[in-house]
SEGUMI-937152 format. One record per residue (C-alpha): residue in three letters; x negated, y, z; residue number from 0. Coordinates in steps of 0.2 Angstrom, whole numbers. Example, Ala and Ser with C-alpha at 12.3 -4.5 7.8 and 13.67 -1.06 7.14 Angstrom:
BEGIN
> resn:x:y:z:resi
> ALA:-62:-22:39:0
> SER:-68:-5:36:1
//
This chain:
BEGIN
> resn:x:y:z:resi
> UNK:-440:601:263:0
> UNK:-456:591:258:1
> UNK:-466:580:269:2
> UNK:-480:593:269:3
> UNK:-468:606:277:4
> UNK:-466:594:292:5
> UNK:-484:591:295:6
> UNK:-487:606:306:7
> UNK:-472:605:317:8
> UNK:-475:586:320:9
> UNK:-494:590:324:10
> UNK:-488:603:337:11
> UNK:-476:591:345:12
> UNK:-489:577:345:13
> UNK:-501:589:353:14
> UNK:-488:595:366:15
> UNK:-484:577:370:16
> UNK:-503:572:372:17
> UNK:-506:587:383:18
> UNK:-491:583:394:19
> UNK:-496:565:396:20
> UNK:-514:570:400:21
> UNK:-508:583:413:22
> UNK:-497:570:421:23
> UNK:-510:556:422:24
> UNK:-523:568:429:25
> UNK:-511:575:442:26
> UNK:-507:558:448:27
> UNK:-525:552:448:28
> UNK:-531:567:458:29
> UNK:-521:562:473:30
> UNK:-534:549:476:31
> UNK:-547:562:478:32
> UNK:-539:574:490:33
> UNK:-543:573:509:34
> UNK:-529:567:521:35
> UNK:-521:579:532:36
> UNK:-516:566:545:37
> UNK:-525:576:558:38
> UNK:-512:590:557:39
> UNK:-501:578:568:40
> UNK:-514:578:582:41
> UNK:-509:588:598:42
> UNK:-521:597:609:43
> UNK:-520:584:623:44
> UNK:-526:571:610:45
> UNK:-512:560:617:46
> UNK:-505:556:600:47
> UNK:-493:542:597:48
> UNK:-487:533:582:49
> UNK:-473:521:580:50
> UNK:-474:507:567:51
> UNK:-459:496:564:52
> UNK:-461:478:558:53
> UNK:-478:479:566:54
> UNK:-482:461:571:55
> UNK:-489:455:554:56
> UNK:-495:461:537:57
> UNK:-495:479:532:58
> UNK:-487:484:548:59
> UNK:-501:478:559:60
> UNK:-513:485:547:61
> UNK:-505:502:550:62
> UNK:-507:499:569:63
> UNK:-526:496:567:64
> UNK:-529:510:555:65
> UNK:-519:522:566:66
> UNK:-529:517:581:67
> UNK:-545:520:571:68
> UNK:-539:538:567:69
> UNK:-536:543:585:70
> UNK:-518:537:588:71
> UNK:-510:527:602:72
> UNK:-497:515:595:73
> UNK:-480:509:599:74
> UNK:-477:492:590:75
> UNK:-460:487:585:76
> UNK:-453:470:581:77
> UNK:-440:457:586:78
> UNK:-451:444:595:79
> UNK:-457:450:612:80
> UNK:-470:437:615:81
> UNK:-478:441:598:82
> UNK:-478:459:601:83
> UNK:-487:457:618:84
> UNK:-500:447:609:85
> UNK:-503:459:596:86
> UNK:-504:473:609:87
> UNK:-517:464:618:88
> UNK:-527:462:601:89
> UNK:-526:481:598:90
> UNK:-532:485:616:91
> UNK:-546:473:614:92
> UNK:-552:480:597:93
> UNK:-548:498:602:94
> UNK:-551:500:621:95
> UNK:-549:519:620:96
> UNK:-532:518:613:97
> UNK:-515:514:622:98
> UNK:-502:503:616:99
> UNK:-483:500:620:100
> UNK:-470:489:612:101
> UNK:-452:491:607:102
> UNK:-441:475:605:103
> UNK:-426:476:593:104
> UNK:-420:466:579:105
> UNK:-418:477:563:106
> UNK:-402:468:558:107
> UNK:-385:473:565:108
> UNK:-392:487:576:109
> UNK:-379:496:587:110
> UNK:-378:514:592:111
> UNK:-382:510:610:112
> UNK:-397:499:606:113
> UNK:-404:513:595:114
> UNK:-402:526:609:115
> UNK:-411:514:621:116
> UNK:-426:514:609:117
> UNK:-426:533:607:118
> UNK:-426:534:626:119
> UNK:-440:522:628:120
> UNK:-451:530:615:121
> UNK:-448:547:623:122
> UNK:-453:540:640:123
> UNK:-469:531:633:124
> UNK:-475:547:624:125
> UNK:-471:560:637:126
> UNK:-477:549:651:127
> UNK:-495:555:648:128
> UNK:-491:572:641:129
> UNK:-491:566:623:130
> UNK:-480:567:608:131
> UNK:-473:555:595:132
> UNK:-483:561:580:133
> UNK:-480:548:567:134
> UNK:-466:536:562:135
> UNK:-471:522:550:136
> UNK:-455:514:543:137
> UNK:-462:497:537:138
> UNK:-450:484:543:139
> UNK:-441:474:529:140
> UNK:-443:460:517:141
> UNK:-433:449:505:142
> UNK:-422:436:514:143
> UNK:-420:425:499:144
> UNK:-432:429:484:145
> UNK:-429:423:466:146
> UNK:-410:422:468:147
> UNK:-396:426:457:148
> UNK:-385:440:465:149
> UNK:-369:430:466:150
> UNK:-379:416:475:151
> UNK:-382:427:491:152
> UNK:-371:424:505:153
> UNK:-363:439:514:154
> UNK:-375:437:528:155
> UNK:-390:437:517:156
> UNK:-386:452:507:157
> UNK:-381:462:523:158
> UNK:-397:456:532:159
> UNK:-408:462:517:160
> UNK:-400:479:516:161
> UNK:-400:481:535:162
> UNK:-419:477:537:163
> UNK:-425:487:522:164
> UNK:-413:502:522:165
> UNK:-401:503:536:166
> UNK:-413:502:550:167
> UNK:-425:514:542:168
> UNK:-412:527:541:169
> UNK:-405:525:558:170
> UNK:-422:525:568:171
> UNK:-427:540:558:172
> UNK:-411:549:562:173
> UNK:-414:545:581:174
> UNK:-432:549:582:175
> UNK:-433:565:571:176
> UNK:-430:577:585:177
> UNK:-445:569:594:178
> UNK:-456:571:579:179
> UNK:-454:590:578:180
> UNK:-455:595:596:181
> UNK:-473:601:598:182
> UNK:-485:594:585:183
> UNK:-482:592:566:184
> UNK:-473:576:564:185
> UNK:-474:563:549:186
> UNK:-461:551:543:187
> UNK:-470:538:532:188
> UNK:-458:526:523:189
> UNK:-465:510:515:190
> UNK:-457:508:498:191
> UNK:-460:496:484:192
> UNK:-463:494:465:193
> UNK:-447:484:465:194
> UNK:-437:500:467:195
> UNK:-438:501:448:196
> UNK:-424:488:448:197
> UNK:-429:470:445:198
> UNK:-419:455:442:199
> UNK:-417:440:454:200
> UNK:-421:452:469:201
> UNK:-407:464:465:202
> UNK:-402:467:483:203
> UNK:-420:470:489:204
> UNK:-423:481:474:205
> UNK:-408:491:478:206
> UNK:-413:493:496:207
> UNK:-430:500:491:208
> UNK:-422:512:479:209
> UNK:-412:518:494:210
> UNK:-429:521:503:211
> UNK:-435:532:488:212
> UNK:-419:542:487:213
> UNK:-417:544:506:214
> UNK:-436:550:507:215
> UNK:-433:563:493:216
> UNK:-417:569:501:217
> UNK:-424:570:518:218
> UNK:-440:579:513:219
> UNK:-430:592:504:220
> UNK:-419:595:519:221
> UNK:-432:597:532:222
> UNK:-442:608:520:223
> UNK:-426:619:517:224
> UNK:-423:620:536:225
> UNK:-441:624:540:226
> UNK:-443:609:551:227
> UNK:-460:605:558:228
> UNK:-461:587:550:229
> UNK:-467:580:533:230
> UNK:-458:566:525:231
> UNK:-465:554:511:232
> UNK:-464:537:504:233
> UNK:-478:525:499:234
> UNK:-475:514:484:235
> UNK:-483:497:486:236
> UNK:-487:483:475:237
> UNK:-494:465:479:238
> UNK:-504:464:495:239
> UNK:-513:450:503:240
> UNK:-506:445:520:241
> UNK:-505:429:530:242
> UNK:-488:424:522:243
> UNK:-494:430:504:244
> UNK:-511:422:501:245
> UNK:-516:429:485:246
> UNK:-534:434:481:247
> UNK:-539:452:485:248
> UNK:-546:463:471:249
> UNK:-544:479:462:250
> UNK:-525:477:460:251
> UNK:-522:467:477:252
> UNK:-528:475:493:253
> UNK:-527:466:510:254
> UNK:-515:473:523:255
> UNK:-527:484:532:256
> UNK:-534:491:516:257
> UNK:-517:496:510:258
> UNK:-513:504:526:259
> UNK:-529:514:525:260
> UNK:-525:519:508:261
> UNK:-508:525:513:262
> UNK:-514:536:527:263
> UNK:-527:543:515:264
> UNK:-512:549:504:265
> UNK:-505:560:518:266
> UNK:-505:578:512:267
> UNK:-507:574:494:268
> UNK:-493:585:489:269
> UNK:-481:571:482:270
> UNK:-466:565:491:271
> UNK:-467:547:484:272
> UNK:-485:541:479:273
> UNK:-493:524:475:274
> UNK:-503:521:491:275
> UNK:-517:511:483:276
> UNK:-526:516:467:277
> UNK:-525:499:460:278
> UNK:-506:499:462:279
> UNK:-505:515:453:280
> UNK:-514:508:438:281
> UNK:-502:494:438:282
> UNK:-487:506:440:283
> UNK:-492:515:424:284
> UNK:-484:502:414:285
> UNK:-467:507:422:286
> UNK:-469:525:415:287
> UNK:-477:520:398:288
> UNK:-468:505:392:289
> UNK:-449:506:387:290
> UNK:-438:498:401:291
> UNK:-431:485:389:292
> UNK:-449:479:387:293
> UNK:-453:479:405:294
> UNK:-437:470:409:295
> UNK:-440:456:396:296
> UNK:-458:453:404:297
> UNK:-451:454:422:298
> UNK:-436:443:419:299
> UNK:-447:429:411:300
> UNK:-459:430:426:301
> UNK:-445:430:439:302
> UNK:-436:416:430:303
> UNK:-452:406:431:304
> UNK:-454:409:449:305
> UNK:-435:405:452:306
> UNK:-438:388:443:307
> UNK:-453:384:454:308
> UNK:-443:389:470:309
> UNK:-429:378:465:310
> UNK:-440:363:461:311
> UNK:-449:365:477:312
> UNK:-433:364:487:313
> UNK:-428:349:478:314
> UNK:-445:341:482:315
//
């Protein structure tokens, strides 16, 4: 067979690949044009409650602010009671028409009894004024020891990272799922990360976010199969400016409240896992387009550089 005989099949294959890529990119881009369906979670009494875990700082507090803006009362979760009380007062001052409540519980090493107490407290808060728990934002988490080789983690550090990013999210969702589907249409919103791709020197954290993605897909399929009155989705997140991460904001780096707003705008977009922010989606295209070995070489060089800076800072 001559080279000329191959031209037509190759052209068709190239056209098909181009068509598929264009369709995929267009479909992903359209999610940033669709209106949010968050209002479907509102009940007739307008006493709609949302629980945000890890809510005292950063993205979590940003979610609290945006949910108040959109008509929700909020229950803020954290492990520091004094800080939670202060944040609750700030929300009440900014949003005098909204109610707030707090739940104090460390996400690490949670017992069955402690979780049952939280569920009972949430039920008492929401039902006290005839309302419902409409939204659960699983935001709590973080890296205990960034830029660390896997075998340098202690047992406690590895366990804490998995607990705070994966275990607590799973357990509190399990406990609160019945409340989320009692009267209104509930929503479980899990905060994931671009690190779920699997990045070196944050291997435990990456694995925990991979769990978030898999858990979200599995639970969404299950509640859909059983006809449950609840939606489940995950927001994939990239770099965000917070008090503890003082990078400059821009197209690719939103602030915490901007990220929260973008995330709530994605509700009802038709995707189980979605990049919350448009700029993060643009960055994330490289994960789909570039071969993994290329991404790993680039990422490894960057992480090794950060690891070196971290070690030098500790020595200093």
